[in-house]
N, C-alpha and C positions, 0 to 999 in steps of 0.2 A: 558442407551444406549449411548455408546461412539462413536460419529461420528468424533470428532476432538481429537485425542489422546494427543495433546499438550495443551489442555484446560481442565484440570481436574475439574474446578469449573463451568462448563457449563452443564446444563441438557436439554435434548430434551423433550419438552412437546407434540409436535404434528408434524406429517409428513403428508404432503398433496402432492399427485402426480397427476398432470394433464399435461398441456403443459409444465409447469415448476415444479420443485420440490421445495416446500416451507417447510422449517424447522422452527418451532417456538421453540426458545431457551430461557432459563432464567439462570441467574447466581445464584450460590448456596453458594458462600463463605460468611461466617458470618460477615466478616469485609472487609473494603477497605481502601486504603492508600490515603491521601489527596495529590494531585499533587503539591500543593504549599509548604506545610511545612513537608510532609511526616508522619504526625500523623495518627495512625490507628483509625478508627471509626467504631462502630457497630450501631449507631443511624440513622435509615433510615428516610429520609425526605419525599420522594415520589418515584414513578416509572414512567418510560416513555418507549415508544417503538421506536426502532431504526431498520431501514431496510438496509440490506447490500446485495450486489451481490457477488457470489463466482464463482469459476471455474465450468464449466458444468460437469455433470456426465451422462454417457450413452446417450450423445447427447442432454440432456435437461439442460436448465439454472437452476441455483440454487439461490433461494432467501432465505435469513436468516432474520427472524423477531426476534430481540433480545429484551427481557424485561430486561431493565437495571434499577438499583436503583440509587437514589441520596441520599447522606449521609450528615449529619451535621458534620462539622469539630469540634473536641473537643477543639482545641487550641484557646483560646480567642483572642490571638494577631494575628491570621492568617487572612490575607486579604480576603481569599476565605472562606466564611461561609458555603456554600453548594457546593458539588462537586459530579460529577457522577463517578461511578466506571469505571475504564479503563481496557481494554483487549488488551494490546500491542501485544500479540501473535496472535491475530485475525485481528486487524485493528488499524489504527491511529485514534486519536480523530477527530471527525467530518467527517470522511471518509464515502463514500457510497459504497466502494468496500473493500473486504478483502485484506490482504497483499499478499496472493497468486495470486489473480486476478490482482492486481496492478503490481506485478512482471512479470506476463505473458504478460500483455500489454506493459510494459517497454521493455521486450525482443523482442516482435514483432516490436516495434518502432525502436529499435536499429538495428535489422536485415534488415528490409525492408522499414521503413519509416512510415509516418503518414497515408496517404490514402491507401497505399498498406497494411499496418498493420491493418487498420480498415476492409478492404475487406477480408484479410486472417482470421482475428478474427471472422468475421461474419460467414465465412464458418466453422470455428471450434466451433461456438456457444459461442464465447467470445464477449460480447458487449462492444464497446468503439468507440467513434468518432475519427476522425483524430486529432482534436484539443486536446482531452483528452490524446491520445497516445503521441503526441508531448510534452504536458505539463509534463507527467510522465517521458519522456526521459530527459527533462531539469532538473527535480528534481533529477533523478537518477545520471546524470552527475555531478551535484553540490555536491551531497553527496559522490560520488566516486572519486572526484579529490584529487590527492596527488602530491607531488613533483616528477617529473620524475628523474630517475637515469641516463638515457642515452637519448640524443636528437640527431636528425639528422638535418644538415643545408645544404641547397642547394641554390646556386645563379643561376639565370637564366635571360635571355634577351628575351623579346618578339620580338623586332626588334633591329637590331644592332644599338647601340649608342642612342636609343630613349627611351626605357622602360626597366627598370631593376627591379628585385624583389628578395626577399629572402624568402625561405620557411623553417620554423622551425617546426619539427614534433617529436613526441615521437614514436619510433618504437614499434611494438607489442611485447608482452612478448615471443612469440614463436621464435622471431628472435635470432640468435646465435651471441652475442656480447661478 
């Protein structure tokens, strides 16, 4: 059963529908790559359970219970002897939300702000506090920063001869320059 088309090595074990939809998933790839040295390994050390939140479906929140494996690194000189398999298409390491949910919360925060984004998200069935939304916006802005090609400069005076200021801004991409 394919729920996530961009995750071919994930298999659905169980679907439980109540107030929220709970999907129990497990990974099926025979090997994983060490994040430190990049060596492929098939020697499983253990398994653990990871819980993630995803975008709601038909008005119900979705919880993903992932059964993830830990592997031994084959390279003897690698500093990381044991590593967990990663699913970068689904979520970041140590994240509690999927990439899709984090993107939705970031977009809410960019459009309406922290508390208003949390309120709008709860109406849409997307859980996230105002602090979480603002933290995701800060992370998004740091990763999206690039050198501006065109900037605008404006000098202004608050009161004549007393306070002066300069405003430097990057115009939106829609502007015709």
